C-alpha positions as CSV (number, residue, x, y, z in Angstrom):
1,Q,20.7,-19.8,11.4
2,V,22.9,-17.3,9.7
3,Q,23.0,-17.9,5.9
4,L,24.7,-16.1,3.1
5,V,24.0,-16.9,-0.6
6,E,26.0,-15.3,-3.4
7,S,24.8,-15.2,-7.0
8,G,25.6,-13.4,-10.2
9,G,28.9,-14.9,-11.2
10,G,29.7,-16.1,-14.7
11,L,32.0,-15.9,-17.7
12,V,32.6,-12.5,-19.2
13,Q,35.1,-11.0,-21.6
14,A,37.8,-8.6,-20.4
15,G,36.4,-5.2,-20.2
16,G,32.9,-6.4,-19.3
17,S,30.8,-6.1,-16.2
18,L,29.1,-8.3,-13.6
19,R,27.0,-7.6,-10.6
20,L,27.3,-10.0,-7.7
21,S,24.6,-10.3,-5.0
22,C,24.8,-11.7,-1.5
23,L,21.4,-12.5,0.1
24,A,21.5,-12.7,3.9
25,S,19.2,-14.3,6.3
26,G,19.1,-15.4,10.0
27,F,20.3,-12.2,11.5
28,V,19.5,-8.5,11.6
29,F,21.5,-7.6,8.3
30,S,21.4,-3.8,8.9
31,D,23.3,-4.2,12.2
32,Y,26.4,-5.9,10.9
33,D,29.4,-5.1,8.7
34,M,29.7,-7.3,5.5
35,S,32.6,-8.0,3.4
36,W,33.5,-9.4,0.0
37,F,36.5,-11.7,-0.4
38,R,37.9,-13.5,-3.5
39,Q,40.1,-16.5,-4.0
40,A,41.9,-17.3,-7.2
41,S,42.9,-20.8,-7.9
42,G,46.0,-21.8,-5.9
43,Q,46.0,-18.5,-4.0
44,E,44.9,-17.3,-0.6
45,R,41.5,-15.7,0.1
46,E,41.9,-12.0,-0.2
47,L,39.7,-9.1,1.0
48,V,38.1,-7.1,-1.7
49,A,35.9,-4.6,0.3
50,T,34.1,-4.2,3.6
51,L,30.8,-2.4,4.0
52,L,30.1,-1.1,7.4
53,S,26.5,-1.4,8.7
54,S,26.1,2.3,7.9
55,G,26.9,1.6,4.3
56,Y,30.4,3.2,4.4
57,I,32.9,1.3,2.3
58,K,36.0,0.4,4.2
59,N,39.2,-1.4,3.0
60,F,38.6,-1.4,-0.8
61,D,41.4,-3.4,-2.3
62,V,43.7,-1.1,-4.4
63,S,43.6,-3.5,-7.4
64,V,39.9,-3.0,-7.9
65,K,39.5,0.6,-6.7
66,G,37.8,2.7,-9.4
67,R,36.5,-0.5,-11.2
68,F,34.4,-2.2,-8.4
69,T,31.7,-0.6,-6.2
70,A,30.2,-2.2,-3.3
71,S,26.7,-1.4,-1.8
72,R,24.0,-2.8,0.4
73,D,20.2,-2.6,0.5
74,N,19.2,-3.2,4.1
75,A,15.5,-3.4,3.2
76,K,16.4,-6.4,0.9
77,N,19.0,-8.0,3.2
78,T,21.3,-7.9,0.2
79,M,24.9,-6.7,-0.5
80,Y,26.1,-6.1,-4.0
81,L,29.4,-6.0,-5.8
82,Q,29.3,-4.1,-9.1
83,M,32.4,-5.0,-11.1
84,N,33.3,-3.0,-14.2
85,S,36.3,-3.1,-16.6
86,L,36.9,-6.7,-15.6
87,K,40.4,-8.1,-16.1
88,P,41.5,-11.8,-16.4
89,E,43.3,-11.3,-13.0
90,D,39.9,-10.7,-11.5
91,T,39.1,-14.4,-12.1
92,A,38.3,-16.0,-8.7
93,V,35.5,-17.4,-6.6
94,Y,33.9,-14.5,-4.8
95,Y,32.6,-14.9,-1.2
96,C,30.6,-12.7,1.1
97,T,31.0,-13.0,4.8
98,T,29.9,-11.5,8.1
99,L,30.8,-11.9,11.7
100,T,27.8,-12.1,14.1
101,P,27.5,-13.5,17.6
102,A,27.0,-16.9,15.9
103,G,30.5,-16.6,14.5
104,R,32.1,-16.0,11.2
105,T,29.8,-17.1,8.3
106,W,30.7,-17.5,4.7
107,G,28.7,-17.9,1.6
108,Q,29.2,-20.8,-0.8
109,G,30.9,-18.5,-3.3
110,T,30.2,-17.7,-6.8
111,Q,32.8,-18.2,-9.7
112,V,33.8,-15.3,-11.8
113,T,35.8,-16.0,-15.0
114,V,37.2,-13.3,-17.1
115,S,38.5,-14.3,-20.5
116,S,41.1,-12.2,-22.3
């Protein structure tokens, strides 16, 4: 059973940093692309970044480029999102997701709140 569990969210002041983690299980993590999405209240879910199985970062959202860094540790079945210079507009629920033969799987999400 494919499972994704996000962690690391919280409340931070503008200009601060957080590192989100996404722990994967139930599939061969190193074989699949992974993505981070976020969804602010009342808005559609939007793509933040996609990490190919090789670790190459594809499709980094322009609003976070230069502030956010995505990475993965295949030995730990974990993907990370390092978020620096956070802004109030980064406030959202952050999700990780992957597409395997079992279908599209989403984690439960982790709330990030940035106060001004």
